C-alpha positions, 0 to 999 in steps of 0.5 A, a space after each residue: 526513507 526506510 522500508 516502513 515509511 516507504 510502505 506507509 506513504 505508498 499505501 496511502 497514495 495507492 489507496 487514494 488512487 483507487 478512490 477507496 477510503 480506509 474503511 472500504 479498503 479494510 473491508 475488501 481485505 478483511 481488516 479494520 479501518 483502524 488497521 489500515 490507518 495504522 499502516 498508513 501512519 507507520 504505526 504498524 505494518 501489514 503482514 507480509 502475506 497481506 501485501 500481495 492482496 493489498 496490491 491486487 485490491 488496489 490495482 497495483 499488482 504490477 507496481 509492487 514487489 515483495 523483496 526479502 530484506 527490504 520488506 517491500 518495494 513499490 515502483 512509483 515511476 509509472 504512478 508518478 508519471 501518470 500523476 504529473 504528466 
């Protein structure tokens, strides 16, 4: 899975875990629902400067790392452990 696919998949997982709609998330971070939808579908990527804001808004700051060259790495170990235990 490439970094863009990883971001798209994980953004959706984290948003749903935070019990936010795409519209609600967009409003909280100053983007449109359509932007959030495109990010989750992998049609576009959020600006790097937005990734930390996304993580904080979704309550996943400890699980998100911005890594040069990899764009984004999200540690899903804790998330999946919670979801499937």
